[in-house]
mmCIF file of the C-alpha atoms, coordinates in Angstrom:
data_MODEL
# 
_entry.id   MODEL 
# 
loop_
_atom_site.group_PDB 
_atom_site.id 
_atom_site.type_symbol 
_atom_site.label_atom_id 
_atom_site.label_alt_id 
_atom_site.label_comp_id 
_atom_site.label_asym_id 
_atom_site.label_entity_id 
_atom_site.label_seq_id 
_atom_site.pdbx_PDB_ins_code 
_atom_site.Cartn_x 
_atom_site.Cartn_y 
_atom_site.Cartn_z 
_atom_site.occupancy 
_atom_site.B_iso_or_equiv 
_atom_site.pdbx_formal_charge 
_atom_site.auth_seq_id 
_atom_site.auth_comp_id 
_atom_site.auth_asym_id 
_atom_site.auth_atom_id 
_atom_site.pdbx_PDB_model_num 
ATOM 1   C CA . MET A 1 1   ? 91.102  117.763 84.612  1.00 0.00 ? 1   MET A CA 1 
ATOM 2   C CA . THR A 1 2   ? 92.576  118.553 88.083  1.00 0.00 ? 2   THR A CA 1 
ATOM 3   C CA . THR A 1 3   ? 96.280  117.067 88.806  1.00 0.00 ? 3   THR A CA 1 
ATOM 4   C CA . GLY A 1 4   ? 94.496  114.561 91.142  1.00 0.00 ? 4   GLY A CA 1 
ATOM 5   C CA . ASP A 1 5   ? 92.354  113.511 88.453  1.00 0.00 ? 5   ASP A CA 1 
ATOM 6   C CA . ALA A 1 6   ? 95.282  113.284 86.190  1.00 0.00 ? 6   ALA A CA 1 
ATOM 7   C CA . MET A 1 7   ? 97.160  111.085 88.637  1.00 0.00 ? 7   MET A CA 1 
ATOM 8   C CA . ALA A 1 8   ? 94.200  108.686 89.257  1.00 0.00 ? 8   ALA A CA 1 
ATOM 9   C CA . ALA A 1 9   ? 93.899  108.253 85.422  1.00 0.00 ? 9   ALA A CA 1 
ATOM 10  C CA . GLU A 1 10  ? 97.503  107.779 84.943  1.00 0.00 ? 10  GLU A CA 1 
ATOM 11  C CA . LYS A 1 11  ? 97.530  104.966 87.646  1.00 0.00 ? 11  LYS A CA 1 
ATOM 12  C CA . ALA A 1 12  ? 94.427  103.206 86.369  1.00 0.00 ? 12  ALA A CA 1 
ATOM 13  C CA . ARG A 1 13  ? 96.246  103.028 82.798  1.00 0.00 ? 13  ARG A CA 1 
ATOM 14  C CA . LEU A 1 14  ? 99.038  101.446 84.249  1.00 0.00 ? 14  LEU A CA 1 
ATOM 15  C CA . ARG A 1 15  ? 97.096  99.008  86.230  1.00 0.00 ? 15  ARG A CA 1 
ATOM 16  C CA . ALA A 1 16  ? 95.164  98.064  83.195  1.00 0.00 ? 16  ALA A CA 1 
ATOM 17  C CA . GLU A 1 17  ? 98.413  97.520  81.200  1.00 0.00 ? 17  GLU A CA 1 
ATOM 18  C CA . LEU A 1 18  ? 99.914  95.454  83.915  1.00 0.00 ? 18  LEU A CA 1 
ATOM 19  C CA . ARG A 1 19  ? 96.699  93.467  84.005  1.00 0.00 ? 19  ARG A CA 1 
ATOM 20  C CA . ARG A 1 20  ? 97.387  92.235  80.381  1.00 0.00 ? 20  ARG A CA 1 
ATOM 21  C CA . VAL A 1 21  ? 101.073 91.513  81.498  1.00 0.00 ? 21  VAL A CA 1 
ATOM 22  C CA . ALA A 1 22  ? 99.647  89.409  84.644  1.00 0.00 ? 22  ALA A CA 1 
ATOM 23  C CA . GLU A 1 23  ? 97.178  87.608  82.078  1.00 0.00 ? 23  GLU A CA 1 
ATOM 24  C CA . ALA A 1 24  ? 100.098 86.412  79.603  1.00 0.00 ? 24  ALA A CA 1 
ATOM 25  C CA . LEU A 1 25  ? 102.072 85.313  82.793  1.00 0.00 ? 25  LEU A CA 1 
ATOM 26  C CA . ALA A 1 26  ? 101.856 81.592  82.786  1.00 0.00 ? 26  ALA A CA 1 
ATOM 27  C CA . PRO A 1 27  ? 101.600 79.471  85.953  1.00 0.00 ? 27  PRO A CA 1 
ATOM 28  C CA . THR A 1 28  ? 105.033 77.876  85.720  1.00 0.00 ? 28  THR A CA 1 
ATOM 29  C CA . GLU A 1 29  ? 106.817 80.969  84.872  1.00 0.00 ? 29  GLU A CA 1 
ATOM 30  C CA . ARG A 1 30  ? 105.174 82.653  88.180  1.00 0.00 ? 30  ARG A CA 1 
ATOM 31  C CA . TRP A 1 31  ? 106.385 79.689  89.988  1.00 0.00 ? 31  TRP A CA 1 
ATOM 32  C CA . THR A 1 32  ? 109.852 79.664  88.552  1.00 0.00 ? 32  THR A CA 1 
ATOM 33  C CA . ARG A 1 33  ? 110.255 83.578  89.114  1.00 0.00 ? 33  ARG A CA 1 
ATOM 34  C CA . SER A 1 34  ? 108.626 83.465  92.718  1.00 0.00 ? 34  SER A CA 1 
ATOM 35  C CA . ARG A 1 35  ? 111.203 80.722  93.882  1.00 0.00 ? 35  ARG A CA 1 
ATOM 36  C CA . ARG A 1 36  ? 114.119 83.020  92.501  1.00 0.00 ? 36  ARG A CA 1 
ATOM 37  C CA . LEU A 1 37  ? 112.802 86.130  94.237  1.00 0.00 ? 37  LEU A CA 1 
ATOM 38  C CA . VAL A 1 38  ? 111.995 84.010  97.613  1.00 0.00 ? 38  VAL A CA 1 
ATOM 39  C CA . ARG A 1 39  ? 116.021 83.159  97.504  1.00 0.00 ? 39  ARG A CA 1 
ATOM 40  C CA . ALA A 1 40  ? 116.797 86.508  96.864  1.00 0.00 ? 40  ALA A CA 1 
ATOM 41  C CA . VAL A 1 41  ? 114.657 87.969  100.032 1.00 0.00 ? 41  VAL A CA 1 
ATOM 42  C CA . LEU A 1 42  ? 116.022 85.138  101.970 1.00 0.00 ? 42  LEU A CA 1 
ATOM 43  C CA . GLU A 1 43  ? 119.650 86.189  101.232 1.00 0.00 ? 43  GLU A CA 1 
ATOM 44  C CA . SER A 1 44  ? 119.044 89.787  101.596 1.00 0.00 ? 44  SER A CA 1 
ATOM 45  C CA . GLU A 1 45  ? 120.415 92.044  104.532 1.00 0.00 ? 45  GLU A CA 1 
ATOM 46  C CA . PRO A 1 46  ? 117.017 93.188  105.642 1.00 0.00 ? 46  PRO A CA 1 
ATOM 47  C CA . TRP A 1 47  ? 115.962 89.535  106.198 1.00 0.00 ? 47  TRP A CA 1 
ATOM 48  C CA . HIS A 1 48  ? 119.095 88.752  108.263 1.00 0.00 ? 48  HIS A CA 1 
ATOM 49  C CA . THR A 1 49  ? 118.623 91.858  110.378 1.00 0.00 ? 49  THR A CA 1 
ATOM 50  C CA . ALA A 1 50  ? 114.867 91.839  111.035 1.00 0.00 ? 50  ALA A CA 1 
ATOM 51  C CA . THR A 1 51  ? 113.466 91.514  114.410 1.00 0.00 ? 51  THR A CA 1 
ATOM 52  C CA . ALA A 1 52  ? 110.195 90.134  113.062 1.00 0.00 ? 52  ALA A CA 1 
ATOM 53  C CA . VAL A 1 53  ? 108.637 89.607  109.663 1.00 0.00 ? 53  VAL A CA 1 
ATOM 54  C CA . VAL A 1 54  ? 105.624 91.297  108.600 1.00 0.00 ? 54  VAL A CA 1 
ATOM 55  C CA . GLY A 1 55  ? 104.268 89.449  105.608 1.00 0.00 ? 55  GLY A CA 1 
ATOM 56  C CA . PHE A 1 56  ? 101.334 88.683  102.951 1.00 0.00 ? 56  PHE A CA 1 
ATOM 57  C CA . VAL A 1 57  ? 100.035 85.684  101.184 1.00 0.00 ? 57  VAL A CA 1 
ATOM 58  C CA . GLY A 1 58  ? 100.702 86.336  97.245  1.00 0.00 ? 58  GLY A CA 1 
ATOM 59  C CA . ARG A 1 59  ? 97.695  86.176  95.122  1.00 0.00 ? 59  ARG A CA 1 
ATOM 60  C CA . GLY A 1 60  ? 97.148  86.295  91.077  1.00 0.00 ? 60  GLY A CA 1 
ATOM 61  C CA . ALA A 1 61  ? 100.384 87.585  89.534  1.00 0.00 ? 61  ALA A CA 1 
ATOM 62  C CA . GLU A 1 62  ? 101.888 88.489  92.889  1.00 0.00 ? 62  GLU A CA 1 
ATOM 63  C CA . PRO A 1 63  ? 104.676 86.287  94.189  1.00 0.00 ? 63  PRO A CA 1 
ATOM 64  C CA . ASP A 1 64  ? 104.207 83.227  96.126  1.00 0.00 ? 64  ASP A CA 1 
ATOM 65  C CA . THR A 1 65  ? 105.371 84.180  99.352  1.00 0.00 ? 65  THR A CA 1 
ATOM 66  C CA . ARG A 1 66  ? 104.152 81.106  101.444 1.00 0.00 ? 66  ARG A CA 1 
ATOM 67  C CA . PRO A 1 67  ? 107.915 79.857  101.570 1.00 0.00 ? 67  PRO A CA 1 
ATOM 68  C CA . VAL A 1 68  ? 109.120 83.165  102.733 1.00 0.00 ? 68  VAL A CA 1 
ATOM 69  C CA . LEU A 1 69  ? 106.217 82.946  105.675 1.00 0.00 ? 69  LEU A CA 1 
ATOM 70  C CA . GLU A 1 70  ? 107.475 79.486  106.513 1.00 0.00 ? 70  GLU A CA 1 
ATOM 71  C CA . ALA A 1 71  ? 110.951 80.539  106.481 1.00 0.00 ? 71  ALA A CA 1 
ATOM 72  C CA . ALA A 1 72  ? 110.076 83.397  108.995 1.00 0.00 ? 72  ALA A CA 1 
ATOM 73  C CA . LEU A 1 73  ? 108.268 80.636  111.317 1.00 0.00 ? 73  LEU A CA 1 
ATOM 74  C CA . ALA A 1 74  ? 111.391 78.372  111.093 1.00 0.00 ? 74  ALA A CA 1 
ATOM 75  C CA . THR A 1 75  ? 113.877 81.203  112.102 1.00 0.00 ? 75  THR A CA 1 
ATOM 76  C CA . GLY A 1 76  ? 111.664 81.722  115.274 1.00 0.00 ? 76  GLY A CA 1 
ATOM 77  C CA . ARG A 1 77  ? 111.284 85.148  114.784 1.00 0.00 ? 77  ARG A CA 1 
ATOM 78  C CA . PRO A 1 78  ? 107.929 86.686  115.171 1.00 0.00 ? 78  PRO A CA 1 
ATOM 79  C CA . LEU A 1 79  ? 105.404 86.526  111.831 1.00 0.00 ? 79  LEU A CA 1 
ATOM 80  C CA . LEU A 1 80  ? 102.767 89.064  111.568 1.00 0.00 ? 80  LEU A CA 1 
ATOM 81  C CA . LEU A 1 81  ? 100.276 88.967  108.864 1.00 0.00 ? 81  LEU A CA 1 
ATOM 82  C CA . PRO A 1 82  ? 97.526  91.429  107.853 1.00 0.00 ? 82  PRO A CA 1 
ATOM 83  C CA . ARG A 1 83  ? 93.738  91.345  107.961 1.00 0.00 ? 83  ARG A CA 1 
ATOM 84  C CA . VAL A 1 84  ? 91.357  94.016  106.737 1.00 0.00 ? 84  VAL A CA 1 
ATOM 85  C CA . SER A 1 85  ? 89.812  95.469  109.826 1.00 0.00 ? 85  SER A CA 1 
ATOM 86  C CA . SER A 1 86  ? 88.139  98.310  108.146 1.00 0.00 ? 86  SER A CA 1 
ATOM 87  C CA . ARG A 1 87  ? 86.853  98.991  104.214 1.00 0.00 ? 87  ARG A CA 1 
ATOM 88  C CA . ARG A 1 88  ? 85.916  102.539 104.800 1.00 0.00 ? 88  ARG A CA 1 
ATOM 89  C CA . PRO A 1 89  ? 88.490  104.081 106.026 1.00 0.00 ? 89  PRO A CA 1 
ATOM 90  C CA . PRO A 1 90  ? 90.761  101.330 104.659 1.00 0.00 ? 90  PRO A CA 1 
ATOM 91  C CA . ARG A 1 91  ? 92.466  99.854  107.661 1.00 0.00 ? 91  ARG A CA 1 
ATOM 92  C CA . LEU A 1 92  ? 94.744  96.745  108.421 1.00 0.00 ? 92  LEU A CA 1 
ATOM 93  C CA . SER A 1 93  ? 95.440  95.178  111.690 1.00 0.00 ? 93  SER A CA 1 
ATOM 94  C CA . PHE A 1 94  ? 98.064  92.694  112.084 1.00 0.00 ? 94  PHE A CA 1 
ATOM 95  C CA . GLU A 1 95  ? 97.942  89.424  113.975 1.00 0.00 ? 95  GLU A CA 1 
ATOM 96  C CA . ALA A 1 96  ? 100.811 87.121  115.032 1.00 0.00 ? 96  ALA A CA 1 
ATOM 97  C CA . VAL A 1 97  ? 100.649 83.905  113.382 1.00 0.00 ? 97  VAL A CA 1 
ATOM 98  C CA . SER A 1 98  ? 102.534 80.450  114.411 1.00 0.00 ? 98  SER A CA 1 
ATOM 99  C CA . ASP A 1 99  ? 101.019 78.395  111.900 1.00 0.00 ? 99  ASP A CA 1 
ATOM 100 C CA . LEU A 1 100 ? 99.853  79.326  108.225 1.00 0.00 ? 100 LEU A CA 1 
ATOM 101 C CA . GLY A 1 101 ? 97.112  76.586  108.650 1.00 0.00 ? 101 GLY A CA 1 
ATOM 102 C CA . VAL A 1 102 ? 94.918  79.065  110.514 1.00 0.00 ? 102 VAL A CA 1 
ATOM 103 C CA . LEU A 1 103 ? 94.655  81.369  107.593 1.00 0.00 ? 103 LEU A CA 1 
ATOM 104 C CA . GLU A 1 104 ? 91.007  81.931  106.192 1.00 0.00 ? 104 GLU A CA 1 
ATOM 105 C CA . ALA A 1 105 ? 89.665  83.780  103.097 1.00 0.00 ? 105 ALA A CA 1 
ATOM 106 C CA . GLY A 1 106 ? 89.219  87.423  104.051 1.00 0.00 ? 106 GLY A CA 1 
ATOM 107 C CA . THR A 1 107 ? 87.434  90.387  102.824 1.00 0.00 ? 107 THR A CA 1 
ATOM 108 C CA . PHE A 1 108 ? 88.891  90.182  99.222  1.00 0.00 ? 108 PHE A CA 1 
ATOM 109 C CA . GLY A 1 109 ? 89.219  86.342  99.504  1.00 0.00 ? 109 GLY A CA 1 
ATOM 110 C CA . ILE A 1 110 ? 92.857  86.872  100.281 1.00 0.00 ? 110 ILE A CA 1 
ATOM 111 C CA . PRO A 1 111 ? 93.886  84.287  102.945 1.00 0.00 ? 111 PRO A CA 1 
ATOM 112 C CA . GLU A 1 112 ? 94.068  86.069  106.372 1.00 0.00 ? 112 GLU A CA 1 
ATOM 113 C CA . PRO A 1 113 ? 94.571  85.301  109.917 1.00 0.00 ? 113 PRO A CA 1 
ATOM 114 C CA . PRO A 1 114 ? 91.384  85.072  112.034 1.00 0.00 ? 114 PRO A CA 1 
ATOM 115 C CA . PRO A 1 115 ? 90.344  87.747  114.179 1.00 0.00 ? 115 PRO A CA 1 
ATOM 116 C CA . GLY A 1 116 ? 92.645  88.229  117.021 1.00 0.00 ? 116 GLY A CA 1 
ATOM 117 C CA . PRO A 1 117 ? 93.697  90.984  119.518 1.00 0.00 ? 117 PRO A CA 1 
ATOM 118 C CA . GLY A 1 118 ? 96.022  92.544  117.253 1.00 0.00 ? 118 GLY A CA 1 
ATOM 119 C CA . ALA A 1 119 ? 99.655  92.722  117.367 1.00 0.00 ? 119 ALA A CA 1 
ATOM 120 C CA . GLU A 1 120 ? 102.048 95.636  117.508 1.00 0.00 ? 120 GLU A CA 1 
ATOM 121 C CA . ILE A 1 121 ? 104.621 95.815  114.869 1.00 0.00 ? 121 ILE A CA 1 
ATOM 122 C CA . PRO A 1 122 ? 108.046 95.904  116.454 1.00 0.00 ? 122 PRO A CA 1 
ATOM 123 C CA . ALA A 1 123 ? 110.728 98.257  115.705 1.00 0.00 ? 123 ALA A CA 1 
ATOM 124 C CA . GLY A 1 124 ? 113.215 96.725  113.213 1.00 0.00 ? 124 GLY A CA 1 
ATOM 125 C CA . ALA A 1 125 ? 110.605 94.603  111.708 1.00 0.00 ? 125 ALA A CA 1 
ATOM 126 C CA . LEU A 1 126 ? 110.713 93.572  107.961 1.00 0.00 ? 126 LEU A CA 1 
ATOM 127 C CA . VAL A 1 127 ? 107.514 94.496  106.478 1.00 0.00 ? 127 VAL A CA 1 
ATOM 128 C CA . LEU A 1 128 ? 107.093 92.852  102.831 1.00 0.00 ? 128 LEU A CA 1 
ATOM 129 C CA . VAL A 1 129 ? 104.417 94.983  100.860 1.00 0.00 ? 129 VAL A CA 1 
ATOM 130 C CA . PRO A 1 130 ? 102.472 93.447  97.912  1.00 0.00 ? 130 PRO A CA 1 
ATOM 131 C CA . ALA A 1 131 ? 102.182 95.636  94.640  1.00 0.00 ? 131 ALA A CA 1 
ATOM 132 C CA . VAL A 1 132 ? 100.879 95.868  91.435  1.00 0.00 ? 132 VAL A CA 1 
ATOM 133 C CA . ALA A 1 133 ? 104.218 97.578  90.226  1.00 0.00 ? 133 ALA A CA 1 
ATOM 134 C CA . LEU A 1 134 ? 107.198 98.640  91.573  1.00 0.00 ? 134 LEU A CA 1 
ATOM 135 C CA . ASP A 1 135 ? 110.221 101.227 90.432  1.00 0.00 ? 135 ASP A CA 1 
ATOM 136 C CA . ALA A 1 136 ? 113.748 101.554 91.676  1.00 0.00 ? 136 ALA A CA 1 
ATOM 137 C CA . GLN A 1 137 ? 113.130 104.738 93.249  1.00 0.00 ? 137 GLN A CA 1 
ATOM 138 C CA . GLY A 1 138 ? 110.730 103.089 95.868  1.00 0.00 ? 138 GLY A CA 1 
ATOM 139 C CA . GLY A 1 139 ? 107.509 103.910 94.161  1.00 0.00 ? 139 GLY A CA 1 
ATOM 140 C CA . ARG A 1 140 ? 104.681 101.455 94.546  1.00 0.00 ? 140 ARG A CA 1 
ATOM 141 C CA . LEU A 1 141 ? 101.450 101.079 92.736  1.00 0.00 ? 141 LEU A CA 1 
ATOM 142 C CA . GLY A 1 142 ? 98.834  99.397  94.558  1.00 0.00 ? 142 GLY A CA 1 
ATOM 143 C CA . HIS A 1 143 ? 95.236  98.309  93.851  1.00 0.00 ? 143 HIS A CA 1 
ATOM 144 C CA . GLY A 1 144 ? 94.328  101.698 94.485  1.00 0.00 ? 144 GLY A CA 1 
ATOM 145 C CA . MET A 1 145 ? 92.541  101.426 98.096  1.00 0.00 ? 145 MET A CA 1 
ATOM 146 C CA . GLY A 1 146 ? 95.286  102.936 100.368 1.00 0.00 ? 146 GLY A CA 1 
ATOM 147 C CA . PHE A 1 147 ? 95.309  99.904  102.784 1.00 0.00 ? 147 PHE A CA 1 
ATOM 148 C CA . TYR A 1 148 ? 99.312  99.679  102.815 1.00 0.00 ? 148 TYR A CA 1 
ATOM 149 C CA . ASP A 1 149 ? 99.930  103.503 102.270 1.00 0.00 ? 149 ASP A CA 1 
ATOM 150 C CA . ARG A 1 150 ? 97.955  103.965 105.525 1.00 0.00 ? 150 ARG A CA 1 
ATOM 151 C CA . ALA A 1 151 ? 99.706  101.239 107.295 1.00 0.00 ? 151 ALA A CA 1 
ATOM 152 C CA . LEU A 1 152 ? 103.416 102.011 106.184 1.00 0.00 ? 152 LEU A CA 1 
ATOM 153 C CA . ALA A 1 153 ? 102.494 105.838 107.169 1.00 0.00 ? 153 ALA A CA 1 
ATOM 154 C CA . ASP A 1 154 ? 101.849 104.826 110.825 1.00 0.00 ? 154 ASP A CA 1 
ATOM 155 C CA . LEU A 1 155 ? 105.214 102.857 110.871 1.00 0.00 ? 155 LEU A CA 1 
ATOM 156 C CA . SER A 1 156 ? 107.271 105.422 109.142 1.00 0.00 ? 156 SER A CA 1 
ATOM 157 C CA . GLY A 1 157 ? 110.917 105.115 110.444 1.00 0.00 ? 157 GLY A CA 1 
ATOM 158 C CA . ALA A 1 158 ? 110.390 102.337 112.515 1.00 0.00 ? 158 ALA A CA 1 
ATOM 159 C CA . VAL A 1 159 ? 110.711 99.402  109.892 1.00 0.00 ? 159 VAL A CA 1 
ATOM 160 C CA . THR A 1 160 ? 112.228 98.480  106.793 1.00 0.00 ? 160 THR A CA 1 
ATOM 161 C CA . ALA A 1 161 ? 109.339 98.637  104.064 1.00 0.00 ? 161 ALA A CA 1 
ATOM 162 C CA . MET A 1 162 ? 110.268 95.945  101.159 1.00 0.00 ? 162 MET A CA 1 
ATOM 163 C CA . GLY A 1 163 ? 108.022 95.856  98.156  1.00 0.00 ? 163 GLY A CA 1 
ATOM 164 C CA . LEU A 1 164 ? 107.840 92.596  96.366  1.00 0.00 ? 164 LEU A CA 1 
ATOM 165 C CA . CYS A 1 165 ? 106.900 92.014  92.483  1.00 0.00 ? 165 CYS A CA 1 
ATOM 166 C CA . LEU A 1 166 ? 108.125 89.562  89.906  1.00 0.00 ? 166 LEU A CA 1 
ATOM 167 C CA . ALA A 1 167 ? 110.364 91.349  87.281  1.00 0.00 ? 167 ALA A CA 1 
ATOM 168 C CA . PRO A 1 168 ? 107.873 91.809  84.796  1.00 0.00 ? 168 PRO A CA 1 
ATOM 169 C CA . PHE A 1 169 ? 106.136 94.299  86.986  1.00 0.00 ? 169 PHE A CA 1 
ATOM 170 C CA . LEU A 1 170 ? 109.070 96.270  87.741  1.00 0.00 ? 170 LEU A CA 1 
ATOM 171 C CA . VAL A 1 171 ? 108.450 99.608  85.638  1.00 0.00 ? 171 VAL A CA 1 
ATOM 172 C CA . SER A 1 172 ? 110.607 102.633 84.951  1.00 0.00 ? 172 SER A CA 1 
ATOM 173 C CA . ARG A 1 173 ? 108.211 105.114 86.901  1.00 0.00 ? 173 ARG A CA 1 
ATOM 174 C CA . VAL A 1 174 ? 105.192 104.450 89.184  1.00 0.00 ? 174 VAL A CA 1 
ATOM 175 C CA . PRO A 1 175 ? 103.093 107.572 89.162  1.00 0.00 ? 175 PRO A CA 1 
ATOM 176 C CA . THR A 1 176 ? 103.153 108.713 92.742  1.00 0.00 ? 176 THR A CA 1 
ATOM 177 C CA . ALA A 1 177 ? 101.374 111.279 94.960  1.00 0.00 ? 177 ALA A CA 1 
ATOM 178 C CA . GLY A 1 178 ? 102.149 113.084 98.174  1.00 0.00 ? 178 GLY A CA 1 
ATOM 179 C CA . HIS A 1 179 ? 100.226 110.418 100.086 1.00 0.00 ? 179 HIS A CA 1 
ATOM 180 C CA . ASP A 1 180 ? 102.125 107.496 98.567  1.00 0.00 ? 180 ASP A CA 1 
ATOM 181 C CA . VAL A 1 181 ? 104.875 105.891 100.850 1.00 0.00 ? 181 VAL A CA 1 
ATOM 182 C CA . ARG A 1 182 ? 108.018 105.344 99.199  1.00 0.00 ? 182 ARG A CA 1 
ATOM 183 C CA . LEU A 1 183 ? 109.687 101.995 100.052 1.00 0.00 ? 183 LEU A CA 1 
ATOM 184 C CA . ASP A 1 184 ? 113.361 101.212 101.540 1.00 0.00 ? 184 ASP A CA 1 
ATOM 185 C CA . TRP A 1 185 ? 114.010 98.151  99.580  1.00 0.00 ? 185 TRP A CA 1 
ATOM 186 C CA . ILE A 1 186 ? 112.832 96.281  96.439  1.00 0.00 ? 186 ILE A CA 1 
ATOM 187 C CA . ALA A 1 187 ? 112.821 92.768  95.478  1.00 0.00 ? 187 ALA A CA 1 
ATOM 188 C CA . THR A 1 188 ? 111.996 90.974  92.412  1.00 0.00 ? 188 THR A CA 1 
ATOM 189 C CA . ASP A 1 189 ? 113.447 87.671  91.031  1.00 0.00 ? 189 ASP A CA 1 
ATOM 190 C CA . GLU A 1 190 ? 116.480 89.416  89.808  1.00 0.00 ? 190 GLU A CA 1 
ATOM 191 C CA . GLY A 1 191 ? 117.467 90.634  93.094  1.00 0.00 ? 191 GLY A CA 1 
ATOM 192 C CA . VAL A 1 192 ? 117.084 92.682  96.074  1.00 0.00 ? 192 VAL A CA 1 
ATOM 193 C CA . VAL A 1 193 ? 118.023 96.645  96.064  1.00 0.00 ? 193 VAL A CA 1 
ATOM 194 C CA . ARG A 1 194 ? 117.986 99.492  98.425  1.00 0.00 ? 194 ARG A CA 1 
ATOM 195 C CA . VAL A 1 195 ? 116.421 102.303 97.229  1.00 0.00 ? 195 VAL A CA 1 
ATOM 196 C CA . PRO A 1 196 ? 118.422 105.239 97.073  1.00 0.00 ? 196 PRO A CA 1 
ATOM 197 C CA . GLN A 1 197 ? 117.758 107.819 99.881  1.00 0.00 ? 197 GLN A CA 1 
ATOM 198 C CA . VAL A 1 198 ? 116.143 111.227 98.725  1.00 0.00 ? 198 VAL A CA 1 
ATOM 199 C CA . SER A 1 199 ? 117.909 114.200 100.317 1.00 0.00 ? 199 SER A CA 1 
# 
């Protein structure tokens, strides 16, 4: 087995383990934890200094992010949301949104903005990133398709990337490879923490 195969197998094992955690998470617990996470994000330094907010609509065991999106609109800062523009290669485009009512089910059934001209993410934006799991070192386990790794690599250094997950999905170590992008901040229902810089 090659190193790449071993890494893929380790990620698949962790995803399967966390699927079981997700299945055991009651809707009321997700709601309660989501509200605490939202409060932590809205009180955080990156939120207050962001020039714009790049969000996502949480689904399944992900946090319910709609209150964050609504708060972004209420501040008058630009809100950008992703849509899948290409599956192969995996590619996201971002659209400016001023009304969450325009969202429609996209490629994977996730609410997305309708097709538009695309919007450039400004320097200083806060990019909220979904995750299957996170670790305190900024490691992120996604769904394995690479959409956010590619998007974040294109934005590296110009924005602040904050991973969001409920506390049961914060693990001691996410298996990462060279192409996996590390996050700047981690947000759970237990608080928001800055990821230590690797020298």
